[in-house]
LUMNUTI-226569 format. One record per atom (N, C-alpha, C): residue number from 1; x, y, z. Coordinates in nm, 2 decimals, always signed. Example, Ala and Ser with C-alpha at 12.3 -4.5 7.8 and 13.67 -1.06 7.14 Angstrom:
<atom><resi>1</resi><east>+1.32</east><north>-0.57</north><up>+0.78</up></atom>
<atom><resi>1</resi><east>+1.23</east><north>-0.45</north><up>+0.78</up></atom>
<atom><resi>1</resi><east>+1.32</east><north>-0.33</north><up>+0.78</up></atom>
<atom><resi>2</resi><east>+1.28</east><north>-0.22</north><up>+0.71</up></atom>
<atom><resi>2</resi><east>+1.37</east><north>-0.11</north><up>+0.71</up></atom>
<atom><resi>2</resi><east>+1.29</east><north>+0.00</north><up>+0.79</up></atom>
//
This chain:
<atom><resi>1</resi><east>+12.73</east><north>+5.54</north><up>+7.37</up></atom>
<atom><resi>1</resi><east>+12.68</east><north>+5.40</north><up>+7.34</up></atom>
<atom><resi>1</resi><east>+12.78</east><north>+5.31</north><up>+7.40</up></atom>
<atom><resi>2</resi><east>+12.72</east><north>+5.21</north><up>+7.48</up></atom>
<atom><resi>2</resi><east>+12.80</east><north>+5.11</north><up>+7.54</up></atom>
<atom><resi>2</resi><east>+12.81</east><north>+4.99</north><up>+7.46</up></atom>
<atom><resi>3</resi><east>+12.93</east><north>+4.94</north><up>+7.43</up></atom>
<atom><resi>3</resi><east>+12.95</east><north>+4.82</north><up>+7.36</up></atom>
<atom><resi>3</resi><east>+13.00</east><north>+4.71</north><up>+7.45</up></atom>
<atom><resi>4</resi><east>+12.91</east><north>+4.62</north><up>+7.49</up></atom>
<atom><resi>4</resi><east>+12.95</east><north>+4.52</north><up>+7.58</up></atom>
<atom><resi>4</resi><east>+13.06</east><north>+4.42</north><up>+7.53</up></atom>
<atom><resi>5</resi><east>+13.13</east><north>+4.36</north><up>+7.62</up></atom>
<atom><resi>5</resi><east>+13.23</east><north>+4.26</north><up>+7.58</up></atom>
<atom><resi>5</resi><east>+13.16</east><north>+4.12</north><up>+7.57</up></atom>
<atom><resi>6</resi><east>+13.16</east><north>+4.07</north><up>+7.45</up></atom>
<atom><resi>6</resi><east>+13.10</east><north>+3.93</north><up>+7.42</up></atom>
<atom><resi>6</resi><east>+13.22</east><north>+3.84</north><up>+7.40</up></atom>
<atom><resi>7</resi><east>+13.23</east><north>+3.73</north><up>+7.48</up></atom>
<atom><resi>7</resi><east>+13.34</east><north>+3.64</north><up>+7.46</up></atom>
<atom><resi>7</resi><east>+13.28</east><north>+3.50</north><up>+7.44</up></atom>
<atom><resi>8</resi><east>+13.35</east><north>+3.42</north><up>+7.35</up></atom>
<atom><resi>8</resi><east>+13.30</east><north>+3.28</north><up>+7.34</up></atom>
<atom><resi>8</resi><east>+13.31</east><north>+3.20</north><up>+7.47</up></atom>
<atom><resi>9</resi><east>+13.21</east><north>+3.13</north><up>+7.50</up></atom>
<atom><resi>9</resi><east>+13.21</east><north>+3.05</north><up>+7.63</up></atom>
<atom><resi>9</resi><east>+13.29</east><north>+2.93</north><up>+7.60</up></atom>
<atom><resi>10</resi><east>+13.39</east><north>+2.91</north><up>+7.69</up></atom>
<atom><resi>10</resi><east>+13.47</east><north>+2.79</north><up>+7.68</up></atom>
<atom><resi>10</resi><east>+13.49</east><north>+2.73</north><up>+7.82</up></atom>
<atom><resi>11</resi><east>+13.54</east><north>+2.60</north><up>+7.82</up></atom>
<atom><resi>11</resi><east>+13.57</east><north>+2.54</north><up>+7.95</up></atom>
<atom><resi>11</resi><east>+13.45</east><north>+2.53</north><up>+8.04</up></atom>
<atom><resi>12</resi><east>+13.47</east><north>+2.56</north><up>+8.16</up></atom>
<atom><resi>12</resi><east>+13.37</east><north>+2.55</north><up>+8.27</up></atom>
<atom><resi>12</resi><east>+13.24</east><north>+2.63</north><up>+8.24</up></atom>
<atom><resi>13</resi><east>+13.26</east><north>+2.75</north><up>+8.18</up></atom>
<atom><resi>13</resi><east>+13.15</east><north>+2.83</north><up>+8.15</up></atom>
<atom><resi>13</resi><east>+13.06</east><north>+2.77</north><up>+8.04</up></atom>
<atom><resi>14</resi><east>+13.13</east><north>+2.71</north><up>+7.94</up></atom>
<atom><resi>14</resi><east>+13.05</east><north>+2.64</north><up>+7.83</up></atom>
<atom><resi>14</resi><east>+12.98</east><north>+2.52</north><up>+7.89</up></atom>
<atom><resi>15</resi><east>+13.05</east><north>+2.45</north><up>+7.98</up></atom>
<atom><resi>15</resi><east>+12.99</east><north>+2.33</north><up>+8.04</up></atom>
<atom><resi>15</resi><east>+12.86</east><north>+2.37</north><up>+8.12</up></atom>
<atom><resi>16</resi><east>+12.87</east><north>+2.48</north><up>+8.19</up></atom>
<atom><resi>16</resi><east>+12.76</east><north>+2.53</north><up>+8.27</up></atom>
<atom><resi>16</resi><east>+12.64</east><north>+2.57</north><up>+8.18</up></atom>
<atom><resi>17</resi><east>+12.67</east><north>+2.64</north><up>+8.07</up></atom>
<atom><resi>17</resi><east>+12.57</east><north>+2.68</north><up>+7.98</up></atom>
<atom><resi>17</resi><east>+12.50</east><north>+2.56</north><up>+7.91</up></atom>
<atom><resi>18</resi><east>+12.58</east><north>+2.46</north><up>+7.87</up></atom>
<atom><resi>18</resi><east>+12.53</east><north>+2.34</north><up>+7.81</up></atom>
<atom><resi>18</resi><east>+12.44</east><north>+2.27</north><up>+7.91</up></atom>
<atom><resi>19</resi><east>+12.48</east><north>+2.25</north><up>+8.03</up></atom>
<atom><resi>19</resi><east>+12.40</east><north>+2.18</north><up>+8.13</up></atom>
<atom><resi>19</resi><east>+12.27</east><north>+2.25</north><up>+8.17</up></atom>
<atom><resi>20</resi><east>+12.28</east><north>+2.38</north><up>+8.17</up></atom>
<atom><resi>20</resi><east>+12.16</east><north>+2.46</north><up>+8.20</up></atom>
<atom><resi>20</resi><east>+12.07</east><north>+2.49</north><up>+8.08</up></atom>
<atom><resi>21</resi><east>+12.11</east><north>+2.46</north><up>+7.96</up></atom>
<atom><resi>21</resi><east>+12.03</east><north>+2.48</north><up>+7.84</up></atom>
<atom><resi>21</resi><east>+12.03</east><north>+2.63</north><up>+7.80</up></atom>
<atom><resi>22</resi><east>+12.14</east><north>+2.70</north><up>+7.83</up></atom>
<atom><resi>22</resi><east>+12.15</east><north>+2.84</north><up>+7.80</up></atom>
<atom><resi>22</resi><east>+12.24</east><north>+2.87</north><up>+7.69</up></atom>
<atom><resi>23</resi><east>+12.22</east><north>+2.98</north><up>+7.62</up></atom>
<atom><resi>23</resi><east>+12.31</east><north>+3.02</north><up>+7.51</up></atom>
<atom><resi>23</resi><east>+12.42</east><north>+3.12</north><up>+7.56</up></atom>
<atom><resi>24</resi><east>+12.39</east><north>+3.19</north><up>+7.66</up></atom>
<atom><resi>24</resi><east>+12.48</east><north>+3.29</north><up>+7.71</up></atom>
<atom><resi>24</resi><east>+12.46</east><north>+3.32</north><up>+7.86</up></atom>
<atom><resi>25</resi><east>+12.55</east><north>+3.39</north><up>+7.92</up></atom>
<atom><resi>25</resi><east>+12.54</east><north>+3.43</north><up>+8.05</up></atom>
<atom><resi>25</resi><east>+12.62</east><north>+3.56</north><up>+8.08</up></atom>
<atom><resi>26</resi><east>+12.56</east><north>+3.65</north><up>+8.16</up></atom>
<atom><resi>26</resi><east>+12.63</east><north>+3.77</north><up>+8.20</up></atom>
<atom><resi>26</resi><east>+12.70</east><north>+3.74</north><up>+8.33</up></atom>
<atom><resi>27</resi><east>+12.83</east><north>+3.76</north><up>+8.34</up></atom>
<atom><resi>27</resi><east>+12.91</east><north>+3.73</north><up>+8.46</up></atom>
<atom><resi>27</resi><east>+12.94</east><north>+3.86</north><up>+8.54</up></atom>
<atom><resi>28</resi><east>+12.97</east><north>+3.84</north><up>+8.67</up></atom>
<atom><resi>28</resi><east>+12.99</east><north>+3.96</north><up>+8.75</up></atom>
<atom><resi>28</resi><east>+13.10</east><north>+4.05</north><up>+8.70</up></atom>
<atom><resi>29</resi><east>+13.19</east><north>+4.01</north><up>+8.61</up></atom>
<atom><resi>29</resi><east>+13.28</east><north>+4.11</north><up>+8.56</up></atom>
<atom><resi>29</resi><east>+13.23</east><north>+4.19</north><up>+8.44</up></atom>
<atom><resi>30</resi><east>+13.09</east><north>+4.17</north><up>+8.42</up></atom>
<atom><resi>30</resi><east>+13.02</east><north>+4.25</north><up>+8.32</up></atom>
<atom><resi>30</resi><east>+13.06</east><north>+4.20</north><up>+8.18</up></atom>
<atom><resi>31</resi><east>+13.11</east><north>+4.08</north><up>+8.17</up></atom>
<atom><resi>31</resi><east>+13.14</east><north>+4.02</north><up>+8.04</up></atom>
<atom><resi>31</resi><east>+13.03</east><north>+3.92</north><up>+8.00</up></atom>
<atom><resi>32</resi><east>+12.99</east><north>+3.92</north><up>+7.88</up></atom>
<atom><resi>32</resi><east>+12.89</east><north>+3.82</north><up>+7.83</up></atom>
<atom><resi>32</resi><east>+12.96</east><north>+3.71</north><up>+7.77</up></atom>
<atom><resi>33</resi><east>+12.94</east><north>+3.59</north><up>+7.83</up></atom>
<atom><resi>33</resi><east>+13.00</east><north>+3.47</north><up>+7.77</up></atom>
<atom><resi>33</resi><east>+12.89</east><north>+3.40</north><up>+7.69</up></atom>
<atom><resi>34</resi><east>+12.92</east><north>+3.37</north><up>+7.56</up></atom>
<atom><resi>34</resi><east>+12.81</east><north>+3.32</north><up>+7.47</up></atom>
<atom><resi>34</resi><east>+12.87</east><north>+3.21</north><up>+7.39</up></atom>
<atom><resi>35</resi><east>+12.78</east><north>+3.10</north><up>+7.38</up></atom>
<atom><resi>35</resi><east>+12.82</east><north>+2.99</north><up>+7.30</up></atom>
<atom><resi>35</resi><east>+12.86</east><north>+3.04</north><up>+7.16</up></atom>
<atom><resi>36</resi><east>+12.97</east><north>+2.99</north><up>+7.10</up></atom>
<atom><resi>36</resi><east>+13.02</east><north>+3.04</north><up>+6.98</up></atom>
<atom><resi>36</resi><east>+12.92</east><north>+3.04</north><up>+6.86</up></atom>
<atom><resi>37</resi><east>+12.84</east><north>+2.94</north><up>+6.86</up></atom>
<atom><resi>37</resi><east>+12.74</east><north>+2.93</north><up>+6.75</up></atom>
<atom><resi>37</resi><east>+12.64</east><north>+3.04</north><up>+6.76</up></atom>
<atom><resi>38</resi><east>+12.63</east><north>+3.12</north><up>+6.87</up></atom>
<atom><resi>38</resi><east>+12.54</east><north>+3.23</north><up>+6.89</up></atom>
<atom><resi>38</resi><east>+12.60</east><north>+3.36</north><up>+6.89</up></atom>
<atom><resi>39</resi><east>+12.73</east><north>+3.37</north><up>+6.86</up></atom>
<atom><resi>39</resi><east>+12.80</east><north>+3.50</north><up>+6.87</up></atom>
<atom><resi>39</resi><east>+12.74</east><north>+3.61</north><up>+6.79</up></atom>
<atom><resi>40</resi><east>+12.68</east><north>+3.58</north><up>+6.68</up></atom>
<atom><resi>40</resi><east>+12.61</east><north>+3.68</north><up>+6.59</up></atom>
<atom><resi>40</resi><east>+12.46</east><north>+3.67</north><up>+6.59</up></atom>
<atom><resi>41</resi><east>+12.41</east><north>+3.61</north><up>+6.69</up></atom>
<atom><resi>41</resi><east>+12.26</east><north>+3.59</north><up>+6.71</up></atom>
<atom><resi>41</resi><east>+12.21</east><north>+3.72</north><up>+6.78</up></atom>
<atom><resi>42</resi><east>+12.14</east><north>+3.80</north><up>+6.70</up></atom>
<atom><resi>42</resi><east>+12.09</east><north>+3.93</north><up>+6.75</up></atom>
<atom><resi>42</resi><east>+12.00</east><north>+3.92</north><up>+6.87</up></atom>
<atom><resi>43</resi><east>+11.90</east><north>+3.83</north><up>+6.87</up></atom>
<atom><resi>43</resi><east>+11.81</east><north>+3.82</north><up>+6.98</up></atom>
<atom><resi>43</resi><east>+11.88</east><north>+3.79</north><up>+7.11</up></atom>
<atom><resi>44</resi><east>+11.97</east><north>+3.70</north><up>+7.11</up></atom>
<atom><resi>44</resi><east>+12.05</east><north>+3.66</north><up>+7.23</up></atom>
<atom><resi>44</resi><east>+12.13</east><north>+3.78</north><up>+7.27</up></atom>
<atom><resi>45</resi><east>+12.20</east><north>+3.84</north><up>+7.18</up></atom>
<atom><resi>45</resi><east>+12.28</east><north>+3.96</north><up>+7.22</up></atom>
<atom><resi>45</resi><east>+12.19</east><north>+4.07</north><up>+7.28</up></atom>
<atom><resi>46</resi><east>+12.07</east><north>+4.09</north><up>+7.23</up></atom>
<atom><resi>46</resi><east>+11.98</east><north>+4.19</north><up>+7.29</up></atom>
<atom><resi>46</resi><east>+11.94</east><north>+4.14</north><up>+7.43</up></atom>
<atom><resi>47</resi><east>+11.91</east><north>+4.02</north><up>+7.44</up></atom>
<atom><resi>47</resi><east>+11.87</east><north>+3.96</north><up>+7.57</up></atom>
<atom><resi>47</resi><east>+11.98</east><north>+3.99</north><up>+7.68</up></atom>
<atom><resi>48</resi><east>+12.10</east><north>+3.96</north><up>+7.64</up></atom>
<atom><resi>48</resi><east>+12.21</east><north>+3.98</north><up>+7.74</up></atom>
<atom><resi>48</resi><east>+12.24</east><north>+4.13</north><up>+7.77</up></atom>
<atom><resi>49</resi><east>+12.23</east><north>+4.21</north><up>+7.66</up></atom>
<atom><resi>49</resi><east>+12.25</east><north>+4.35</north><up>+7.68</up></atom>
<atom><resi>49</resi><east>+12.14</east><north>+4.41</north><up>+7.77</up></atom>
<atom><resi>50</resi><east>+12.02</east><north>+4.35</north><up>+7.77</up></atom>
<atom><resi>50</resi><east>+11.91</east><north>+4.40</north><up>+7.85</up></atom>
<atom><resi>50</resi><east>+11.95</east><north>+4.37</north><up>+8.00</up></atom>
<atom><resi>51</resi><east>+12.01</east><north>+4.25</north><up>+8.02</up></atom>
<atom><resi>51</resi><east>+12.06</east><north>+4.22</north><up>+8.16</up></atom>
<atom><resi>51</resi><east>+12.16</east><north>+4.33</north><up>+8.21</up></atom>
<atom><resi>52</resi><east>+12.25</east><north>+4.37</north><up>+8.12</up></atom>
<atom><resi>52</resi><east>+12.35</east><north>+4.47</north><up>+8.15</up></atom>
<atom><resi>52</resi><east>+12.28</east><north>+4.60</north><up>+8.19</up></atom>
<atom><resi>53</resi><east>+12.18</east><north>+4.64</north><up>+8.11</up></atom>
<atom><resi>53</resi><east>+12.10</east><north>+4.76</north><up>+8.14</up></atom>
<atom><resi>53</resi><east>+12.02</east><north>+4.75</north><up>+8.27</up></atom>
<atom><resi>54</resi><east>+11.97</east><north>+4.63</north><up>+8.30</up></atom>
<atom><resi>54</resi><east>+11.90</east><north>+4.61</north><up>+8.43</up></atom>
<atom><resi>54</resi><east>+12.00</east><north>+4.63</north><up>+8.54</up></atom>
<atom><resi>55</resi><east>+12.12</east><north>+4.58</north><up>+8.52</up></atom>
<atom><resi>55</resi><east>+12.23</east><north>+4.59</north><up>+8.62</up></atom>
<atom><resi>55</resi><east>+12.26</east><north>+4.74</north><up>+8.64</up></atom>
<atom><resi>56</resi><east>+12.28</east><north>+4.81</north><up>+8.53</up></atom>
<atom><resi>56</resi><east>+12.31</east><north>+4.95</north><up>+8.55</up></atom>
<atom><resi>56</resi><east>+12.20</east><north>+5.03</north><up>+8.62</up></atom>
<atom><resi>57</resi><east>+12.07</east><north>+4.99</north><up>+8.59</up></atom>
<atom><resi>57</resi><east>+11.96</east><north>+5.06</north><up>+8.65</up></atom>
<atom><resi>57</resi><east>+11.94</east><north>+5.02</north><up>+8.80</up></atom>
<atom><resi>58</resi><east>+11.96</east><north>+4.90</north><up>+8.83</up></atom>
<atom><resi>58</resi><east>+11.94</east><north>+4.85</north><up>+8.97</up></atom>
<atom><resi>58</resi><east>+12.06</east><north>+4.86</north><up>+9.06</up></atom>
<atom><resi>59</resi><east>+12.18</east><north>+4.86</north><up>+9.00</up></atom>
<atom><resi>59</resi><east>+12.30</east><north>+4.85</north><up>+9.08</up></atom>
<atom><resi>59</resi><east>+12.33</east><north>+4.70</north><up>+9.10</up></atom>
<atom><resi>60</resi><east>+12.46</east><north>+4.68</north><up>+9.13</up></atom>
<atom><resi>60</resi><east>+12.51</east><north>+4.54</north><up>+9.14</up></atom>
<atom><resi>60</resi><east>+12.44</east><north>+4.46</north><up>+9.24</up></atom>
<atom><resi>61</resi><east>+12.42</east><north>+4.50</north><up>+9.36</up></atom>
<atom><resi>61</resi><east>+12.36</east><north>+4.42</north><up>+9.47</up></atom>
<atom><resi>61</resi><east>+12.22</east><north>+4.38</north><up>+9.43</up></atom>
<atom><resi>62</resi><east>+12.14</east><north>+4.49</north><up>+9.40</up></atom>
<atom><resi>62</resi><east>+12.00</east><north>+4.46</north><up>+9.37</up></atom>
<atom><resi>62</resi><east>+11.98</east><north>+4.37</north><up>+9.25</up></atom>
<atom><resi>63</resi><east>+12.06</east><north>+4.40</north><up>+9.14</up></atom>
<atom><resi>63</resi><east>+12.05</east><north>+4.31</north><up>+9.02</up></atom>
<atom><resi>63</resi><east>+12.07</east><north>+4.17</north><up>+9.06</up></atom>
<atom><resi>64</resi><east>+12.19</east><north>+4.14</north><up>+9.12</up></atom>
<atom><resi>64</resi><east>+12.22</east><north>+4.00</north><up>+9.15</up></atom>
<atom><resi>64</resi><east>+12.12</east><north>+3.93</north><up>+9.25</up></atom>
<atom><resi>65</resi><east>+12.08</east><north>+4.01</north><up>+9.34</up></atom>
<atom><resi>65</resi><east>+11.98</east><north>+3.96</north><up>+9.44</up></atom>
<atom><resi>65</resi><east>+11.85</east><north>+3.93</north><up>+9.36</up></atom>
<atom><resi>66</resi><east>+11.80</east><north>+4.02</north><up>+9.28</up></atom>
<atom><resi>66</resi><east>+11.67</east><north>+3.99</north><up>+9.21</up></atom>
<atom><resi>66</resi><east>+11.69</east><north>+3.88</north><up>+9.10</up></atom>
<atom><resi>67</resi><east>+11.80</east><north>+3.87</north><up>+9.04</up></atom>
<atom><resi>67</resi><east>+11.82</east><north>+3.75</north><up>+8.95</up></atom>
<atom><resi>67</resi><east>+11.81</east><north>+3.62</north><up>+9.02</up></atom>
<atom><resi>68</resi><east>+11.89</east><north>+3.61</north><up>+9.13</up></atom>
<atom><resi>68</resi><east>+11.89</east><north>+3.49</north><up>+9.21</up></atom>
<atom><resi>68</resi><east>+11.76</east><north>+3.46</north><up>+9.27</up></atom>
<atom><resi>69</resi><east>+11.70</east><north>+3.56</north><up>+9.33</up></atom>
<atom><resi>69</resi><east>+11.57</east><north>+3.55</north><up>+9.40</up></atom>
<atom><resi>69</resi><east>+11.46</east><north>+3.50</north><up>+9.29</up></atom>
<atom><resi>70</resi><east>+11.46</east><north>+3.57</north><up>+9.18</up></atom>
<atom><resi>70</resi><east>+11.37</east><north>+3.53</north><up>+9.07</up></atom>
<atom><resi>70</resi><east>+11.38</east><north>+3.39</north><up>+9.03</up></atom>
<atom><resi>71</resi><east>+11.50</east><north>+3.34</north><up>+9.01</up></atom>
<atom><resi>71</resi><east>+11.52</east><north>+3.20</north><up>+8.97</up></atom>
<atom><resi>71</resi><east>+11.47</east><north>+3.11</north><up>+9.08</up></atom>
<atom><resi>72</resi><east>+11.50</east><north>+3.14</north><up>+9.21</up></atom>
<atom><resi>72</resi><east>+11.47</east><north>+3.05</north><up>+9.32</up></atom>
<atom><resi>72</resi><east>+11.32</east><north>+3.05</north><up>+9.35</up></atom>
<atom><resi>73</resi><east>+11.26</east><north>+3.17</north><up>+9.34</up></atom>
<atom><resi>73</resi><east>+11.12</east><north>+3.18</north><up>+9.38</up></atom>
<atom><resi>73</resi><east>+11.02</east><north>+3.16</north><up>+9.27</up></atom>
<atom><resi>74</resi><east>+11.05</east><north>+3.23</north><up>+9.16</up></atom>
<atom><resi>74</resi><east>+10.96</east><north>+3.23</north><up>+9.04</up></atom>
<atom><resi>74</resi><east>+10.99</east><north>+3.13</north><up>+8.94</up></atom>
<atom><resi>75</resi><east>+11.12</east><north>+3.08</north><up>+8.94</up></atom>
<atom><resi>75</resi><east>+11.16</east><north>+3.00</north><up>+8.83</up></atom>
<atom><resi>75</resi><east>+11.21</east><north>+3.08</north><up>+8.71</up></atom>
<atom><resi>76</resi><east>+11.30</east><north>+3.03</north><up>+8.63</up></atom>
<atom><resi>76</resi><east>+11.37</east><north>+3.10</north><up>+8.53</up></atom>
<atom><resi>76</resi><east>+11.27</east><north>+3.17</north><up>+8.44</up></atom>
<atom><resi>77</resi><east>+11.17</east><north>+3.10</north><up>+8.39</up></atom>
<atom><resi>77</resi><east>+11.07</east><north>+3.16</north><up>+8.29</up></atom>
<atom><resi>77</resi><east>+10.98</east><north>+3.26</north><up>+8.35</up></atom>
<atom><resi>78</resi><east>+10.96</east><north>+3.26</north><up>+8.48</up></atom>
<atom><resi>78</resi><east>+10.87</east><north>+3.36</north><up>+8.54</up></atom>
<atom><resi>78</resi><east>+10.94</east><north>+3.47</north><up>+8.61</up></atom>
<atom><resi>79</resi><east>+11.07</east><north>+3.46</north><up>+8.62</up></atom>
<atom><resi>79</resi><east>+11.15</east><north>+3.57</north><up>+8.68</up></atom>
<atom><resi>79</resi><east>+11.12</east><north>+3.70</north><up>+8.62</up></atom>
<atom><resi>80</resi><east>+11.09</east><north>+3.81</north><up>+8.69</up></atom>
<atom><resi>80</resi><east>+11.06</east><north>+3.94</north><up>+8.63</up></atom>
<atom><resi>80</resi><east>+11.17</east><north>+3.99</north><up>+8.54</up></atom>
<atom><resi>81</resi><east>+11.29</east><north>+3.97</north><up>+8.58</up></atom>
<atom><resi>81</resi><east>+11.40</east><north>+4.03</north><up>+8.50</up></atom>
<atom><resi>81</resi><east>+11.42</east><north>+3.95</north><up>+8.37</up></atom>
<atom><resi>82</resi><east>+11.39</east><north>+3.82</north><up>+8.38</up></atom>
<atom><resi>82</resi><east>+11.40</east><north>+3.74</north><up>+8.26</up></atom>
<atom><resi>82</resi><east>+11.28</east><north>+3.77</north><up>+8.16</up></atom>
<atom><resi>83</resi><east>+11.17</east><north>+3.79</north><up>+8.22</up></atom>
<atom><resi>83</resi><east>+11.05</east><north>+3.83</north><up>+8.13</up></atom>
<atom><resi>83</resi><east>+11.08</east><north>+3.96</north><up>+8.06</up></atom>
<atom><resi>84</resi><east>+11.14</east><north>+4.06</north><up>+8.13</up></atom>
<atom><resi>84</resi><east>+11.18</east><north>+4.19</north><up>+8.07</up></atom>
<atom><resi>84</resi><east>+11.29</east><north>+4.17</north><up>+7.96</up></atom>
<atom><resi>85</resi><east>+11.38</east><north>+4.08</north><up>+7.99</up></atom>
<atom><resi>85</resi><east>+11.49</east><north>+4.05</north><up>+7.90</up></atom>
<atom><resi>85</resi><east>+11.44</east><north>+3.99</north><up>+7.77</up></atom>
<atom><resi>86</resi><east>+11.34</east><north>+3.90</north><up>+7.79</up></atom>
<atom><resi>86</resi><east>+11.28</east><north>+3.83</north><up>+7.67</up></atom>
<atom><resi>86</resi><east>+11.20</east><north>+3.94</north><up>+7.58</up></atom>
<atom><resi>87</resi><east>+11.14</east><north>+4.04</north><up>+7.65</up></atom>
<atom><resi>87</resi><east>+11.07</east><north>+4.14</north><up>+7.57</up></atom>
<atom><resi>87</resi><east>+11.18</east><north>+4.22</north><up>+7.49</up></atom>
<atom><resi>88</resi><east>+11.29</east><north>+4.25</north><up>+7.55</up></atom>
<atom><resi>88</resi><east>+11.40</east><north>+4.32</north><up>+7.48</up></atom>
<atom><resi>88</resi><east>+11.46</east><north>+4.23</north><up>+7.37</up></atom>
<atom><resi>89</resi><east>+11.46</east><north>+4.11</north><up>+7.39</up></atom>
<atom><resi>89</resi><east>+11.51</east><north>+4.01</north><up>+7.29</up></atom>
<atom><resi>89</resi><east>+11.44</east><north>+4.02</north><up>+7.16</up></atom>
<atom><resi>90</resi><east>+11.31</east><north>+4.04</north><up>+7.17</up></atom>
<atom><resi>90</resi><east>+11.23</east><north>+4.04</north><up>+7.05</up></atom>
<atom><resi>90</resi><east>+11.19</east><north>+4.18</north><up>+7.00</up></atom>
<atom><resi>91</resi><east>+11.25</east><north>+4.29</north><up>+7.07</up></atom>
<atom><resi>91</resi><east>+11.22</east><north>+4.42</north><up>+7.03</up></atom>
<atom><resi>91</resi><east>+11.35</east><north>+4.51</north><up>+7.03</up></atom>
<atom><resi>92</resi><east>+11.41</east><north>+4.52</north><up>+6.91</up></atom>
<atom><resi>92</resi><east>+11.53</east><north>+4.60</north><up>+6.90</up></atom>
<atom><resi>92</resi><east>+11.52</east><north>+4.75</north><up>+6.95</up></atom>
<atom><resi>93</resi><east>+11.39</east><north>+4.80</north><up>+6.96</up></atom>
<atom><resi>93</resi><east>+11.37</east><north>+4.93</north><up>+7.01</up></atom>
<atom><resi>93</resi><east>+11.34</east><north>+4.94</north><up>+7.16</up></atom>
<atom><resi>94</resi><east>+11.35</east><north>+4.83</north><up>+7.22</up></atom>
<atom><resi>94</resi><east>+11.31</east><north>+4.83</north><up>+7.37</up></atom>
<atom><resi>94</resi><east>+11.39</east><north>+4.93</north><up>+7.44</up></atom>
<atom><resi>95</resi><east>+11.33</east><north>+5.00</north><up>+7.54</up></atom>
<atom><resi>95</resi><east>+11.40</east><north>+5.11</north><up>+7.61</up></atom>
<atom><resi>95</resi><east>+11.53</east><north>+5.06</north><up>+7.68</up></atom>
<atom><resi>96</resi><east>+11.53</east><north>+4.93</north><up>+7.73</up></atom>
<atom><resi>96</resi><east>+11.66</east><north>+4.88</north><up>+7.79</up></atom>
<atom><resi>96</resi><east>+11.78</east><north>+4.89</north><up>+7.70</up></atom>
<atom><resi>97</resi><east>+11.75</east><north>+4.88</north><up>+7.57</up></atom>
<atom><resi>97</resi><east>+11.86</east><north>+4.87</north><up>+7.47</up></atom>
<atom><resi>97</resi><east>+11.91</east><north>+5.00</north><up>+7.42</up></atom>
<atom><resi>98</resi><east>+11.85</east><north>+5.11</north><up>+7.46</up></atom>
<atom><resi>98</resi><east>+11.88</east><north>+5.24</north><up>+7.41</up></atom>
<atom><resi>98</resi><east>+12.03</east><north>+5.28</north><up>+7.41</up></atom>
<atom><resi>99</resi><east>+12.10</east><north>+5.25</north><up>+7.51</up></atom>
<atom><resi>99</resi><east>+12.24</east><north>+5.29</north><up>+7.53</up></atom>
<atom><resi>99</resi><east>+12.34</east><north>+5.18</north><up>+7.50</up></atom>
<atom><resi>100</resi><east>+12.29</east><north>+5.06</north><up>+7.44</up></atom>
<atom><resi>100</resi><east>+12.38</east><north>+4.95</north><up>+7.42</up></atom>
<atom><resi>100</resi><east>+12.39</east><north>+4.91</north><up>+7.28</up></atom>
<atom><resi>101</resi><east>+12.51</east><north>+4.89</north><up>+7.23</up></atom>
<atom><resi>101</resi><east>+12.54</east><north>+4.84</north><up>+7.10</up></atom>
<atom><resi>101</resi><east>+12.54</east><north>+4.69</north><up>+7.10</up></atom>
<atom><resi>102</resi><east>+12.43</east><north>+4.63</north><up>+7.07</up></atom>
<atom><resi>102</resi><east>+12.42</east><north>+4.48</north><up>+7.08</up></atom>
<atom><resi>102</resi><east>+12.46</east><north>+4.41</north><up>+6.95</up></atom>
<atom><resi>103</resi><east>+12.48</east><north>+4.49</north><up>+6.85</up></atom>
<atom><resi>103</resi><east>+12.52</east><north>+4.43</north><up>+6.72</up></atom>
<atom><resi>103</resi><east>+12.66</east><north>+4.38</north><up>+6.72</up></atom>
<atom><resi>104</resi><east>+12.69</east><north>+4.27</north><up>+6.65</up></atom>
<atom><resi>104</resi><east>+12.83</east><north>+4.23</north><up>+6.65</up></atom>
<atom><resi>104</resi><east>+12.92</east><north>+4.33</north><up>+6.58</up></atom>
<atom><resi>105</resi><east>+13.04</east><north>+4.35</north><up>+6.63</up></atom>
<atom><resi>105</resi><east>+13.14</east><north>+4.44</north><up>+6.57</up></atom>
<atom><resi>105</resi><east>+13.23</east><north>+4.37</north><up>+6.48</up></atom>
//
């Protein structure tokens, strides 16, 4: 079972999240930075863990390429990786979450 690192978003990362209207973000160091008020929010933790699972499945280059491409071409809400993450967000049994401990420790 993989237990991801969730850290409170502060400084520049928090500013970026606030400006973008996001609660959390997976960074290239595989750390999830999350607004403190959402640290124990299960759906958001599942959403971010699904991105880590996508990363593991696709590899670093393909994951980041598809995330950026999806945002630029399809828009955030229609990006295929975001659609899949939203499905995992609402389904604790989603296959992407099988190997991830998304619950707060």
